[in-house]
C-alpha atoms as an extended CHARMM CRD file, in Angstrom:
* protein
*
       192  EXT
         1         1  MET       CA            -19.1010000000       15.6990000000       -8.1990000000  PROA      1               0.0000000000
         2         2  ASN       CA            -20.6080000000       16.9380000000      -11.4150000000  PROA      2               0.0000000000
         3         3  SER       CA            -17.8610000000       16.1280000000      -13.8550000000  PROA      3               0.0000000000
         4         4  ASP       CA            -14.6770000000       14.1890000000      -14.4060000000  PROA      4               0.0000000000
         5         5  LYS       CA            -12.7560000000       17.4800000000      -14.3200000000  PROA      5               0.0000000000
         6         6  GLU       CA            -14.1930000000       18.4050000000      -10.8990000000  PROA      6               0.0000000000
         7         7  LEU       CA            -13.3740000000       14.9480000000       -9.5510000000  PROA      7               0.0000000000
         8         8  TYR       CA             -9.8520000000       15.1690000000      -10.9630000000  PROA      8               0.0000000000
         9         9  GLU       CA             -9.3200000000       18.5990000000       -9.3590000000  PROA      9               0.0000000000
        10        10  ALA       CA            -10.7800000000       17.4310000000       -6.0240000000  PROA      10              0.0000000000
        11        11  LYS       CA             -8.4320000000       14.4180000000       -5.9380000000  PROA      11              0.0000000000
        12        12  LYS       CA             -5.4730000000       16.5860000000       -6.9330000000  PROA      12              0.0000000000
        13        13  ALA       CA             -6.1760000000       19.0390000000       -4.0670000000  PROA      13              0.0000000000
        14        14  LEU       CA             -6.6430000000       16.1240000000       -1.6680000000  PROA      14              0.0000000000
        15        15  ARG       CA             -3.2880000000       14.6280000000       -2.6750000000  PROA      15              0.0000000000
        16        16  ARG       CA             -1.5110000000       17.9370000000       -2.0240000000  PROA      16              0.0000000000
        17        17  LYS       CA             -3.2090000000       18.2840000000        1.3770000000  PROA      17              0.0000000000
        18        18  ILE       CA             -2.3750000000       14.7560000000        2.5310000000  PROA      18              0.0000000000
        19        19  LEU       CA              1.2160000000       14.8720000000        1.2590000000  PROA      19              0.0000000000
        20        20  LYS       CA              1.6940000000       18.0750000000        3.2810000000  PROA      20              0.0000000000
        21        21  LEU       CA              0.0760000000       16.5590000000        6.3960000000  PROA      21              0.0000000000
        22        22  ARG       CA              2.0990000000       13.3690000000        6.1150000000  PROA      22              0.0000000000
        23        23  GLY       CA              5.2840000000       15.3420000000        5.5100000000  PROA      23              0.0000000000
        24        24  GLU       CA              4.7780000000       17.1970000000        8.7860000000  PROA      24              0.0000000000
        25        25  ILE       CA              5.0070000000       13.9580000000       10.8100000000  PROA      25              0.0000000000
        26        26  PRO       CA              8.5430000000       13.8330000000       12.2600000000  PROA      26              0.0000000000
        27        27  GLU       CA             10.6250000000       10.8240000000       11.1240000000  PROA      27              0.0000000000
        28        28  SER       CA             10.9070000000        9.4200000000       14.6740000000  PROA      28              0.0000000000
        29        29  GLU       CA              7.1210000000        9.5800000000       15.0190000000  PROA      29              0.0000000000
        30        30  ARG       CA              6.6640000000        7.9180000000       11.6100000000  PROA      30              0.0000000000
        31        31  ARG       CA              8.7800000000        5.0110000000       12.8550000000  PROA      31              0.0000000000
        32        32  THR       CA              6.7420000000        4.6870000000       16.0830000000  PROA      32              0.0000000000
        33        33  LYS       CA              3.4590000000        4.9030000000       14.1740000000  PROA      33              0.0000000000
        34        34  SER       CA              4.7100000000        2.3280000000       11.6430000000  PROA      34              0.0000000000
        35        35  GLU       CA              5.5220000000       -0.0660000000       14.4900000000  PROA      35              0.0000000000
        36        36  LYS       CA              1.9750000000        0.3380000000       15.8780000000  PROA      36              0.0000000000
        37        37  ILE       CA              0.5370000000       -0.3550000000       12.4230000000  PROA      37              0.0000000000
        38        38  TYR       CA              2.6270000000       -3.5060000000       12.0890000000  PROA      38              0.0000000000
        39        39  GLY       CA              1.5510000000       -4.6420000000       15.5520000000  PROA      39              0.0000000000
        40        40  ARG       CA             -2.0650000000       -4.4880000000       14.3770000000  PROA      40              0.0000000000
        41        41  LEU       CA             -1.2750000000       -6.0610000000       10.9880000000  PROA      41              0.0000000000
        42        42  CYS       CA              0.4990000000       -9.0230000000       12.6400000000  PROA      42              0.0000000000
        43        43  ARG       CA             -2.6550000000       -9.8680000000       14.6070000000  PROA      43              0.0000000000
        44        44  GLU       CA             -4.8320000000      -10.0450000000       11.4950000000  PROA      44              0.0000000000
        45        45  ASP       CA             -5.9000000000      -13.5770000000       10.5110000000  PROA      45              0.0000000000
        46        46  ALA       CA             -5.1800000000      -12.6800000000        6.8750000000  PROA      46              0.0000000000
        47        47  PHE       CA             -1.5530000000      -11.9710000000        7.8200000000  PROA      47              0.0000000000
        48        48  ILE       CA             -1.1470000000      -14.9050000000       10.2190000000  PROA      48              0.0000000000
        49        49  ASN       CA             -2.5260000000      -17.4270000000        7.7220000000  PROA      49              0.0000000000
        50        50  ALA       CA             -0.8320000000      -16.0800000000        4.5790000000  PROA      50              0.0000000000
        51        51  SER       CA              2.2370000000      -17.8380000000        3.2430000000  PROA      51              0.0000000000
        52        52  VAL       CA              2.5600000000      -15.4160000000        0.2840000000  PROA      52              0.0000000000
        53        53  ILE       CA              2.2100000000      -11.6730000000        0.8890000000  PROA      53              0.0000000000
        54        54  PHE       CA              2.5540000000       -8.9040000000       -1.6560000000  PROA      54              0.0000000000
        55        55  PHE       CA              3.9500000000       -5.8610000000        0.1600000000  PROA      55              0.0000000000
        56        56  PHE       CA              5.2480000000       -2.4540000000       -0.9200000000  PROA      56              0.0000000000
        57        57  ALA       CA              8.4710000000       -0.6310000000       -0.1190000000  PROA      57              0.0000000000
        58        58  GLY       CA              7.5600000000        2.4050000000        1.9650000000  PROA      58              0.0000000000
        59        59  TYR       CA              9.0870000000        5.4620000000        0.3500000000  PROA      59              0.0000000000
        60        60  GLY       CA              9.5700000000        9.0610000000        1.4340000000  PROA      60              0.0000000000
        61        61  THR       CA              7.0220000000        9.9100000000        4.1150000000  PROA      61              0.0000000000
        62        62  GLU       CA              4.9670000000        6.7060000000        3.6880000000  PROA      62              0.0000000000
        63        63  VAL       CA              4.5480000000        4.0950000000        6.3890000000  PROA      63              0.0000000000
        64        64  ARG       CA              7.9320000000        2.4400000000        6.9230000000  PROA      64              0.0000000000
        65        65  THR       CA              7.7440000000       -1.1480000000        5.7170000000  PROA      65              0.0000000000
        66        66  ASP       CA             11.3980000000       -2.2090000000        5.6530000000  PROA      66              0.0000000000
        67        67  PHE       CA             11.2950000000       -3.7760000000        9.1200000000  PROA      67              0.0000000000
        68        68  MET       CA              7.8500000000       -5.2770000000        8.4140000000  PROA      68              0.0000000000
        69        69  ILE       CA              9.1500000000       -7.0500000000        5.3180000000  PROA      69              0.0000000000
        70        70  GLU       CA             12.1920000000       -8.3790000000        7.2020000000  PROA      70              0.0000000000
        71        71  ASP       CA             10.0740000000       -9.6360000000       10.0880000000  PROA      71              0.0000000000
        72        72  ALA       CA              7.5070000000      -11.2510000000        7.7730000000  PROA      72              0.0000000000
        73        73  MET       CA             10.3670000000      -13.1080000000        6.0450000000  PROA      73              0.0000000000
        74        74  LYS       CA             11.6630000000      -14.2840000000        9.4270000000  PROA      74              0.0000000000
        75        75  LYS       CA              8.1540000000      -15.6070000000       10.0750000000  PROA      75              0.0000000000
        76        76  GLY       CA              8.4860000000      -17.7240000000        6.9060000000  PROA      76              0.0000000000
        77        77  LYS       CA              6.3270000000      -15.5890000000        4.6200000000  PROA      77              0.0000000000
        78        78  LYS       CA              7.2250000000      -15.4100000000        0.9440000000  PROA      78              0.0000000000
        79        79  ILE       CA              7.2950000000      -11.7050000000        0.0240000000  PROA      79              0.0000000000
        80        80  ALA       CA              6.8780000000       -9.9890000000       -3.3340000000  PROA      80              0.0000000000
        81        81  LEU       CA              7.1020000000       -6.2740000000       -4.0660000000  PROA      81              0.0000000000
        82        82  PRO       CA              5.8060000000       -4.2480000000       -7.0130000000  PROA      82              0.0000000000
        83        83  LYS       CA              7.7600000000       -2.9960000000       -9.9570000000  PROA      83              0.0000000000
        84        84  VAL       CA              6.3650000000       -0.4440000000      -12.4130000000  PROA      84              0.0000000000
        85        85  VAL       CA              6.5820000000       -2.0940000000      -15.8360000000  PROA      85              0.0000000000
        86        86  SER       CA              4.6220000000        0.4350000000      -17.9300000000  PROA      86              0.0000000000
        87        87  ASP       CA              2.6230000000        3.6450000000      -17.6040000000  PROA      87              0.0000000000
        88        88  THR       CA             -0.3880000000        1.5980000000      -16.5310000000  PROA      88              0.0000000000
        89        89  GLU       CA              0.9890000000       -1.5780000000      -14.9490000000  PROA      89              0.0000000000
        90        90  ILE       CA              2.7760000000       -2.9590000000      -11.9410000000  PROA      90              0.0000000000
        91        91  GLU       CA              3.9400000000       -6.5410000000      -11.5390000000  PROA      91              0.0000000000
        92        92  PHE       CA              5.1450000000       -8.2240000000       -8.3740000000  PROA      92              0.0000000000
        93        93  TYR       CA              8.4950000000       -9.9510000000       -7.9180000000  PROA      93              0.0000000000
        94        94  PHE       CA              9.7160000000      -12.1270000000       -5.0570000000  PROA      94              0.0000000000
        95        95  ILE       CA             12.5920000000      -10.9440000000       -2.9130000000  PROA      95              0.0000000000
        96        96  ASN       CA             14.7710000000      -12.9200000000       -0.5150000000  PROA      96              0.0000000000
        97        97  SER       CA             15.9610000000       -9.9250000000        1.4870000000  PROA      97              0.0000000000
        98        98  PRO       CA             15.6350000000       -6.1340000000        1.5360000000  PROA      98              0.0000000000
        99        99  ASN       CA             19.0110000000       -6.1110000000       -0.2630000000  PROA      99              0.0000000000
       100       100  ASP       CA             17.1950000000       -7.4160000000       -3.3610000000  PROA      100             0.0000000000
       101       101  LEU       CA             15.8920000000       -3.8980000000       -4.0460000000  PROA      101             0.0000000000
       102       102  ALA       CA             17.2210000000       -1.1700000000       -6.3210000000  PROA      102             0.0000000000
       103       103  GLU       CA             16.0640000000        2.3420000000       -7.0860000000  PROA      103             0.0000000000
       104       104  GLY       CA             13.1790000000        2.1500000000       -9.5310000000  PROA      104             0.0000000000
       105       105  TYR       CA             10.2840000000        4.2650000000      -10.7750000000  PROA      105             0.0000000000
       106       106  LYS       CA             10.5100000000        7.7940000000       -9.2920000000  PROA      106             0.0000000000
       107       107  GLY       CA             13.2600000000        6.5870000000       -6.9480000000  PROA      107             0.0000000000
       108       108  ILE       CA             11.0050000000        4.0390000000       -5.2430000000  PROA      108             0.0000000000
       109       109  PRO       CA             12.7830000000        0.8220000000       -4.1780000000  PROA      109             0.0000000000
       110       110  GLU       CA             11.8200000000       -2.0400000000       -6.5100000000  PROA      110             0.0000000000
       111       111  PRO       CA             12.9930000000       -5.6470000000       -6.9120000000  PROA      111             0.0000000000
       112       112  HSD       CA             16.2180000000       -6.1410000000       -8.9060000000  PROA      112             0.0000000000
       113       113  GLU       CA             15.9610000000       -7.1140000000      -12.5700000000  PROA      113             0.0000000000
       114       114  LYS       CA             16.9190000000      -10.7210000000      -11.7500000000  PROA      114             0.0000000000
       115       115  ALA       CA             14.0770000000      -11.1690000000       -9.2410000000  PROA      115             0.0000000000
       116       116  GLU       CA             11.5780000000      -13.9560000000       -9.8780000000  PROA      116             0.0000000000
       117       117  LYS       CA              8.2090000000      -12.7230000000      -11.1740000000  PROA      117             0.0000000000
       118       118  ALA       CA              5.3210000000      -13.7090000000       -8.9030000000  PROA      118             0.0000000000
       119       119  LEU       CA              3.0280000000      -15.7090000000      -11.1560000000  PROA      119             0.0000000000
       120       120  ILE       CA              0.5840000000      -16.6170000000       -8.3930000000  PROA      120             0.0000000000
       121       121  ASP       CA             -2.0730000000      -14.5990000000       -6.6290000000  PROA      121             0.0000000000
       122       122  PRO       CA             -1.1040000000      -13.7290000000       -3.0670000000  PROA      122             0.0000000000
       123       123  GLU       CA             -3.1850000000      -14.6450000000       -0.0670000000  PROA      123             0.0000000000
       124       124  LEU       CA             -2.7010000000      -11.0780000000        1.1670000000  PROA      124             0.0000000000
       125       125  ILE       CA             -1.7430000000       -7.8080000000       -0.4700000000  PROA      125             0.0000000000
       126       126  VAL       CA             -0.5850000000       -4.9900000000        1.8120000000  PROA      126             0.0000000000
       127       127  MET       CA             -0.9830000000       -1.7530000000       -0.1080000000  PROA      127             0.0000000000
       128       128  PRO       CA             -0.1960000000        1.9350000000        0.2210000000  PROA      128             0.0000000000
       129       129  GLY       CA             -2.4080000000        4.9140000000       -0.4410000000  PROA      129             0.0000000000
       130       130  LEU       CA             -2.5250000000        8.6190000000        0.1520000000  PROA      130             0.0000000000
       131       131  ALA       CA             -5.9890000000        9.1540000000        1.5920000000  PROA      131             0.0000000000
       132       132  PHE       CA             -8.7500000000        6.9550000000        2.9620000000  PROA      132             0.0000000000
       133       133  ASP       CA            -12.1850000000        7.3850000000        4.4740000000  PROA      133             0.0000000000
       134       134  HSD       CA            -14.5470000000        5.5160000000        6.7960000000  PROA      134             0.0000000000
       135       135  GLU       CA            -16.1950000000        3.7240000000        3.8470000000  PROA      135             0.0000000000
       136       136  ARG       CA            -12.7750000000        2.2400000000        2.8740000000  PROA      136             0.0000000000
       137       137  ASN       CA            -12.4800000000        4.4930000000       -0.1700000000  PROA      137             0.0000000000
       138       138  ARG       CA             -8.8530000000        4.9370000000       -1.1830000000  PROA      138             0.0000000000
       139       139  THR       CA             -7.0390000000        7.5810000000       -3.1750000000  PROA      139             0.0000000000
       140       140  GLY       CA             -3.5870000000        6.6900000000       -4.4050000000  PROA      140             0.0000000000
       141       141  TYR       CA             -1.0570000000        8.7800000000       -6.2400000000  PROA      141             0.0000000000
       142       142  GLY       CA             -3.1570000000        9.0880000000       -9.3790000000  PROA      142             0.0000000000
       143       143  ARG       CA             -1.7940000000        6.3950000000      -11.6790000000  PROA      143             0.0000000000
       144       144  GLY       CA             -4.3280000000        3.6550000000      -10.8400000000  PROA      144             0.0000000000
       145       145  TYR       CA             -1.7040000000        0.8930000000      -10.5910000000  PROA      145             0.0000000000
       146       146  TYR       CA             -3.2790000000       -0.8600000000       -7.6140000000  PROA      146             0.0000000000
       147       147  ASP       CA             -6.8630000000       -0.4940000000       -8.8810000000  PROA      147             0.0000000000
       148       148  ARG       CA             -5.9170000000       -2.2240000000      -12.1340000000  PROA      148             0.0000000000
       149       149  TYR       CA             -3.8370000000       -4.8740000000      -10.3760000000  PROA      149             0.0000000000
       150       150  LEU       CA             -6.5260000000       -5.7160000000       -7.8050000000  PROA      150             0.0000000000
       151       151  ALA       CA             -9.1780000000       -5.8960000000      -10.5450000000  PROA      151             0.0000000000
       152       152  GLN       CA             -7.3270000000       -8.7750000000      -12.2410000000  PROA      152             0.0000000000
       153       153  LEU       CA             -6.8330000000      -10.9050000000       -9.1180000000  PROA      153             0.0000000000
       154       154  LYS       CA             -8.8840000000      -14.0620000000       -8.8470000000  PROA      154             0.0000000000
       155       155  GLY       CA             -9.5850000000      -16.1450000000       -5.8060000000  PROA      155             0.0000000000
       156       156  GLN       CA             -9.4970000000      -15.1890000000       -2.1910000000  PROA      156             0.0000000000
       157       157  THR       CA             -6.7840000000      -12.5240000000       -1.9970000000  PROA      157             0.0000000000
       158       158  LYS       CA             -7.3490000000      -10.2470000000        0.9900000000  PROA      158             0.0000000000
       159       159  SER       CA             -6.2700000000       -6.6080000000        0.7470000000  PROA      159             0.0000000000
       160       160  ILE       CA             -5.1700000000       -4.4240000000        3.6290000000  PROA      160             0.0000000000
       161       161  ALA       CA             -4.1440000000       -0.7960000000        3.1890000000  PROA      161             0.0000000000
       162       162  ILE       CA             -1.8040000000        0.6530000000        5.8000000000  PROA      162             0.0000000000
       163       163  CYS       CA             -1.5030000000        4.3520000000        6.5970000000  PROA      163             0.0000000000
       164       164  PHE       CA             -1.0050000000        6.9230000000        9.3060000000  PROA      164             0.0000000000
       165       165  ASP       CA             -4.1960000000        8.0130000000       11.0370000000  PROA      165             0.0000000000
       166       166  GLU       CA             -3.6970000000       11.5340000000        9.6430000000  PROA      166             0.0000000000
       167       167  GLN       CA             -4.4410000000       10.0820000000        6.2010000000  PROA      167             0.0000000000
       168       168  ILE       CA             -7.9850000000        8.9990000000        7.1530000000  PROA      168             0.0000000000
       169       169  LEU       CA            -10.6950000000       11.5770000000        6.4950000000  PROA      169             0.0000000000
       170       170  ASP       CA            -14.4630000000       11.4870000000        6.9760000000  PROA      170             0.0000000000
       171       171  THR       CA            -15.0310000000       11.2520000000        3.2300000000  PROA      171             0.0000000000
       172       172  ILE       CA            -12.9210000000       11.4310000000        0.0730000000  PROA      172             0.0000000000
       173       173  PRO       CA            -13.8800000000       11.6640000000       -3.6130000000  PROA      173             0.0000000000
       174       174  SER       CA            -14.0960000000        8.2830000000       -5.2970000000  PROA      174             0.0000000000
       175       175  GLU       CA            -14.9620000000        6.7000000000       -8.6350000000  PROA      175             0.0000000000
       176       176  GLU       CA            -16.5850000000        3.4060000000       -9.6200000000  PROA      176             0.0000000000
       177       177  ASN       CA            -13.2600000000        1.8820000000      -10.6950000000  PROA      177             0.0000000000
       178       178  ASP       CA            -11.5880000000        2.7040000000       -7.3490000000  PROA      178             0.0000000000
       179       179  ILE       CA            -11.2000000000       -0.6210000000       -5.5580000000  PROA      179             0.0000000000
       180       180  LYS       CA            -11.6430000000       -0.5700000000       -1.7910000000  PROA      180             0.0000000000
       181       181  PRO       CA             -9.2580000000       -2.5470000000        0.3940000000  PROA      181             0.0000000000
       182       182  ASP       CA            -10.8910000000       -5.1250000000        2.6800000000  PROA      182             0.0000000000
       183       183  ARG       CA             -9.4240000000       -3.2890000000        5.6750000000  PROA      183             0.0000000000
       184       184  ILE       CA             -7.5100000000       -0.1520000000        6.5000000000  PROA      184             0.0000000000
       185       185  ILE       CA             -5.0300000000       -0.2610000000        9.3650000000  PROA      185             0.0000000000
       186       186  SER       CA             -3.6160000000        2.9140000000       10.8740000000  PROA      186             0.0000000000
       187       187  ASP       CA             -1.5980000000        3.5490000000       14.0050000000  PROA      187             0.0000000000
       188       188  LYS       CA             -4.8640000000        4.2510000000       15.8780000000  PROA      188             0.0000000000
       189       189  ARG       CA             -7.6000000000        2.0880000000       14.3400000000  PROA      189             0.0000000000
       190       190  ILE       CA             -8.8020000000       -0.5930000000       11.9580000000  PROA      190             0.0000000000
       191       191  ILE       CA            -11.5630000000        0.1320000000        9.4730000000  PROA      191             0.0000000000
       192       192  ASN       CA            -13.4520000000       -2.9480000000        8.2090000000  PROA      192             0.0000000000
């Protein structure tokens, strides 16, 4: 890419393409694919060994995470979900059940106002994204929330992005400040 404008336009076109592709996956298939993704995630050492996991609430046509969050809680994991707190920032808050969520930023389920802020770094962060490639590059929705959040983490936090296989392309445009997840798990493969 020759300029910031070209990169911006390329990412914008990519987002439209992937949102359309993902939207064409029937709901019943999204559920089946989500279950396959969770089956793979559950076998990851980072998941097995983590006592604190930062997750996200799957929204719209994203990977369904509601049942994953419930099952992780049953396994004794302490779960926190993100809340948009400014135009540039997300913070994570602990939940005790999926009922601890309310409609938040752009209609996305977020922890209630009374939820306890997570003041510790997680052992694992399970993150969304729109598009990924074989080099673990990730394109989100364009706000940079996760890139900024991951950049401030200290210690040994592992990051795993989960997505449908349709969201993985050979290559996607990326920038220096785009932070790659340690792994990408889809319904068909794991990219290390």
